[in-house]
TORPA-4810 file (N, C-alpha, C, O; in nm, 3 decimals):
<nodes>
NODE_1_5.373_10.240_0.713_5.372_10.382_0.728_5.177_10.449_0.723_5.085_10.374_0.690_M
NODE_2_5.156_10.578_0.758_5.035_10.591_0.772_5.094_10.760_0.730_5.191_10.830_0.758_Y
NODE_3_4.970_10.774_0.649_4.991_10.897_0.566_4.863_11.005_0.635_4.765_10.955_0.691_Q
NODE_4_4.875_11.110_0.626_4.731_11.186_0.641_4.762_11.355_0.626_4.878_11.392_0.639_D
NODE_5_4.669_11.441_0.602_4.706_11.541_0.579_4.829_11.637_0.659_4.869_11.750_0.630_S
NODE_6_4.861_11.569_0.742_4.962_11.634_0.834_5.092_11.562_0.774_5.199_11.622_0.789_T
NODE_7_5.093_11.474_0.727_5.246_11.425_0.695_5.236_11.254_0.714_5.127_11.197_0.704_G
NODE_8_5.328_11.200_0.736_5.374_11.093_0.743_5.466_11.002_0.863_5.577_11.024_0.910_L
NODE_9_5.367_10.893_0.888_5.439_10.858_1.005_5.414_10.719_1.035_5.304_10.664_1.027_V
NODE_10_5.551_10.651_1.077_5.566_10.455_1.086_5.496_10.396_1.164_5.537_10.424_1.277_F
NODE_11_5.382_10.307_1.172_5.335_10.281_1.213_5.391_10.135_1.304_5.484_10.081_1.244_L
NODE_12_5.363_10.086_1.395_5.489_9.957_1.436_5.341_9.852_1.491_5.271_9.886_1.587_N
NODE_13_5.324_9.766_1.436_5.180_9.631_1.428_5.278_9.566_1.508_5.390_9.531_1.469_Y
NODE_14_5.229_9.551_1.623_5.236_9.373_1.639_5.111_9.305_1.718_5.028_9.358_1.793_S
NODE_15_5.125_9.185_1.682_5.046_9.078_1.685_5.044_8.997_1.739_5.150_8.934_1.745_S
NODE_16_4.908_8.938_1.826_4.941_8.874_1.961_4.993_8.767_1.942_5.004_8.701_2.046_A
NODE_17_5.046_8.699_1.815_5.065_8.575_1.781_5.209_8.569_1.755_5.256_8.468_1.703_F
NODE_18_5.314_8.711_1.801_5.425_8.732_1.746_5.478_8.766_1.646_5.427_8.860_1.585_G
NODE_19_5.601_8.699_1.592_5.671_8.705_1.450_5.576_8.667_1.341_5.561_8.742_1.244_F
NODE_20_5.487_8.514_1.357_5.405_8.456_1.268_5.304_8.521_1.243_5.270_8.508_1.126_I
NODE_21_5.222_8.606_1.321_5.120_8.694_1.269_5.154_8.777_1.241_5.096_8.814_1.139_G
NODE_22_5.268_8.883_1.294_5.311_8.967_1.188_5.337_8.939_1.069_5.297_9.024_0.989_N
NODE_23_5.400_8.835_1.016_5.401_8.806_0.854_5.305_8.746_0.802_5.321_8.712_0.684_I
NODE_24_5.151_8.708_0.880_5.044_8.684_0.815_4.979_8.813_0.814_4.875_8.820_0.748_F
NODE_25_5.021_8.927_0.881_4.928_9.073_0.857_5.008_9.124_0.772_4.938_9.200_0.704_F
NODE_26_5.148_9.129_0.724_5.205_9.159_0.604_5.152_9.140_0.494_5.141_9.225_0.405_A
NODE_27_5.106_9.001_0.488_5.103_8.908_0.362_4.987_8.952_0.327_4.960_9.001_0.217_L
NODE_28_4.908_8.935_0.425_4.748_8.915_0.384_4.648_9.051_0.441_4.533_9.065_0.399_K
NODE_29_4.687_9.109_0.503_4.573_9.200_0.573_4.621_9.375_0.518_4.537_9.453_0.471_K
NODE_30_4.717_9.398_0.531_4.797_9.526_0.496_4.742_9.516_0.343_4.687_9.624_0.326_I
NODE_31_4.732_9.453_0.246_4.673_9.515_0.150_4.541_9.545_0.128_4.506_9.611_0.031_K
NODE_32_4.437_9.484_0.241_4.326_9.572_0.242_4.329_9.706_0.270_4.231_9.765_0.224_T
NODE_33_4.411_9.778_0.332_4.487_9.887_0.390_4.495_9.983_0.336_4.457_10.089_0.386_L
NODE_34_4.536_9.976_0.245_4.578_10.064_0.110_4.446_10.155_0.035_4.342_10.122_-0.023_Y
NODE_35_4.499_10.260_0.065_4.403_10.375_-0.023_4.261_10.409_0.035_4.199_10.499_-0.021_G
NODE_36_4.195_10.334_0.161_4.089_10.404_0.209_4.078_10.461_0.347_4.128_10.412_0.449_I
NODE_37_4.018_10.554_0.339_3.988_10.615_0.471_3.995_10.554_0.594_3.908_10.469_0.616_P
NODE_38_4.095_10.580_0.700_4.126_10.516_0.827_4.160_10.596_0.909_4.211_10.705_0.883_S
NODE_39_4.123_10.532_1.078_4.143_10.578_1.194_4.252_10.530_1.263_4.229_10.410_1.280_R
NODE_40_4.378_10.564_1.320_4.484_10.498_1.373_4.520_10.561_1.492_4.558_10.677_1.498_A
NODE_41_4.502_10.442_1.637_4.538_10.485_1.721_4.658_10.371_1.800_4.689_10.253_1.786_A
NODE_42_4.702_10.499_1.894_4.840_10.456_2.001_4.898_10.535_2.000_4.877_10.642_1.943_G
NODE_43_5.034_10.487_2.096_5.118_10.571_2.125_5.227_10.614_2.064_5.313_10.536_2.023_W
NODE_44_5.237_10.772_2.050_5.334_10.830_1.983_5.477_10.861_2.045_5.487_10.921_2.152_F
NODE_45_5.567_10.824_1.986_5.671_10.820_2.030_5.802_10.916_1.936_5.834_10.883_1.822_Y
NODE_46_5.859_11.026_2.003_5.915_11.129_1.928_6.083_11.112_1.950_6.134_11.102_2.062_R
NODE_47_6.151_11.112_1.838_6.270_11.105_1.836_6.339_11.132_1.736_6.309_11.243_1.693_G
NODE_48_6.436_11.071_1.664_6.473_11.124_1.528_6.435_11.059_1.435_6.441_11.098_1.319_I
NODE_49_6.393_10.956_1.471_6.241_10.871_1.347_6.104_10.888_1.452_6.087_10.816_1.550_G
NODE_50_6.032_10.973_1.420_5.928_10.932_1.470_5.791_10.771_1.456_5.769_10.712_1.351_S
NODE_51_5.739_10.745_1.559_5.656_10.628_1.557_5.562_10.630_1.608_5.543_10.732_1.674_M
NODE_52_5.450_10.525_1.610_5.319_10.531_1.643_5.280_10.394_1.662_5.236_10.329_1.566_V
NODE_53_5.294_10.332_1.800_5.286_10.223_1.876_5.170_10.172_1.818_5.083_10.244_1.867_S
NODE_54_5.098_10.069_1.721_4.957_10.109_1.728_4.921_10.018_1.799_4.976_9.911_1.823_L
NODE_55_4.791_10.075_1.848_4.683_9.992_1.924_4.560_9.945_1.836_4.497_9.841_1.856_K
NODE_56_4.535_10.029_1.742_4.448_9.964_1.633_4.421_10.043_1.505_4.439_10.164_1.520_Y
NODE_57_4.394_10.016_1.416_4.315_10.110_1.324_4.189_10.073_1.221_4.161_9.978_1.148_I
NODE_58_4.135_10.188_1.253_3.987_10.179_1.232_3.913_10.203_1.093_3.901_10.323_1.067_Q
NODE_59_3.860_10.115_0.998_3.825_10.119_0.848_3.679_10.143_0.831_3.612_10.186_0.925_T
NODE_60_3.645_10.126_0.754_3.490_10.061_0.743_3.449_9.935_0.697_3.334_9.893_0.686_D
NODE_61_3.557_9.878_0.671_3.535_9.746_0.639_3.576_9.676_0.794_3.565_9.554_0.802_Q
NODE_62_3.616_9.740_0.893_3.595_9.693_1.080_3.778_9.719_1.132_3.870_9.769_1.067_G
NODE_63_3.777_9.675_1.241_3.909_9.772_1.350_4.036_9.585_1.340_4.019_9.467_1.370_K
NODE_64_4.117_9.648_1.298_4.249_9.592_1.321_4.298_9.591_1.476_4.288_9.700_1.532_V
NODE_65_4.336_9.509_1.536_4.384_9.587_1.638_4.527_9.494_1.672_4.550_9.386_1.616_R
NODE_66_4.626_9.564_1.785_4.750_9.569_1.755_4.775_9.527_1.911_4.702_9.560_2.006_S
NODE_67_4.868_9.464_1.917_4.909_9.432_2.102_5.029_9.457_2.147_5.110_9.372_2.183_H
NODE_68_5.046_9.586_2.146_5.248_9.641_2.177_5.229_9.565_2.336_5.294_9.464_2.362_P
NODE_69_5.148_9.615_2.419_5.154_9.581_2.563_5.193_9.464_2.608_5.283_9.443_2.690_M
NODE_70_5.104_9.362_2.535_5.153_9.280_2.542_5.301_9.157_2.536_5.333_9.068_2.615_L
NODE_71_5.354_9.196_2.427_5.490_9.137_2.405_5.576_9.262_2.491_5.698_9.256_2.484_W
NODE_72_5.525_9.354_2.557_5.635_9.458_2.604_5.621_9.371_2.741_5.730_9.380_2.798_A
NODE_73_5.532_9.292_2.817_5.533_9.223_2.940_5.573_9.080_2.937_5.614_9.027_3.041_F
NODE_74_5.568_9.041_2.872_5.565_8.853_2.795_5.699_8.833_2.764_5.748_8.728_2.805_L
NODE_75_5.768_8.908_2.702_5.920_8.940_2.668_6.026_8.911_2.796_6.121_8.834_2.808_I
NODE_76_5.964_9.012_2.888_6.099_9.029_3.010_6.059_8.906_3.134_6.133_8.878_3.229_P
NODE_77_5.927_8.844_3.107_5.854_8.769_3.179_5.952_8.598_3.140_6.003_8.521_3.222_L
NODE_78_5.950_8.588_3.004_5.990_8.474_2.952_6.170_8.476_2.999_6.226_8.385_3.060_I
NODE_79_6.230_8.600_2.952_6.364_8.574_3.009_6.402_8.613_3.133_6.513_8.658_3.161_L
NODE_80_6.309_8.595_3.209_6.335_8.613_3.357_6.269_8.445_3.368_6.298_8.404_3.481_I
NODE_81_6.217_8.372_3.315_6.182_8.278_3.375_6.319_8.194_3.318_6.396_8.130_3.390_G
NODE_82_6.327_8.205_3.204_6.483_8.130_3.153_6.588_8.163_3.229_6.659_8.063_3.231_I
NODE_83_6.652_8.271_3.311_6.729_8.340_3.375_6.736_8.253_3.493_6.843_8.205_3.530_S
NODE_84_6.578_8.220_3.578_6.589_8.174_3.678_6.636_8.000_3.623_6.742_7.973_3.679_F
NODE_85_6.596_7.901_3.546_6.563_7.742_3.528_6.722_7.779_3.490_6.788_7.676_3.505_C
NODE_86_6.782_7.857_3.459_6.942_7.854_3.423_7.041_7.820_3.524_7.129_7.735_3.540_W
NODE_87_6.980_7.949_3.604_7.082_7.979_3.765_7.040_7.824_3.834_7.128_7.744_3.867_Y
NODE_88_6.912_7.800_3.848_6.874_7.667_3.956_6.914_7.559_3.904_6.930_7.466_3.984_Y
NODE_89_6.944_7.534_3.756_6.922_7.362_3.683_7.089_7.360_3.633_7.134_7.262_3.574_V
</nodes>
C-alpha cells in the first residue's frame, strides 16, 4: 500500500527473481520504506480495486526497482515452450 495526500493505493511489486525475490523484498526491504518520503512510478490500473503495477520507488536512501514486464512476457513464453514439448514428445 502507498499513501500520499490524495489517498491510498495498492502497489504491485514484481521481483526479477520471481516468488523468492518477492519474499525477500517483503521480509527485508519493505521495513526500510515505512514512514519516509518517497516517490513511486508505475502503471495505474483502474477498476473495483485500483492498483499501481510498480516500476520503481525512489527514496533518499536509493531506488527499488520492480520488473512487472519481465514476468508478463516470460511466463507466457515458458507456457508456450511447455506446450510445444508436450505436443511433440
